[in-house]
C-alpha angles and dihedrals in degrees: 000000000000123000123227116258112262118262103252096180093082091047091049090050091052091049092048090052092048094049091046089055092049092049090049092052092047091052091050094046113113111190113211133193111219117200116232127196110232123184135188131238107244099178139358124205133161104319094333132090127193111218131192129195104043104108095164100044113133129229109270091007115154114244127196122224128186116287094034093289115152131201140182120235107228112152112050120182139149093271098049148297132286112219129198105223116225104206145001107340100176090116094051119102141163115287098035122126125258122197130203118232099193088227131110123219112280137162125200115238132204146101092306090068097051109118094002128126114218137170123240090276094054095255115143118253097177099077093242096119131248120346105245 
């Protein structure tokens, strides 16, 4: 017994619709270059980094260092920014890049945090899993 050949017209119609949608999105796409402020680590001491090249950084703004290390900008002056480092900074050294996040330090609050022990970034330290 031979089966009838599949009806390819409905498949072709679906493909035509899909490609038309893709073409429409590509035509509407407007690539943009967004400027980012990037600084440089000038000095690292115990728990503090001195950073140059971030003229618009905000007080208590979170900054990102290499290796996923975060820090909080706390002493802003004309020559640079002192940053409290929030984690192991043994890998950090002068000359590395620092990026602004545009966010200030914040921690969500609610019933899920009652009785929990967390670090300054909201990560659990008590071994009870993620904070919901």
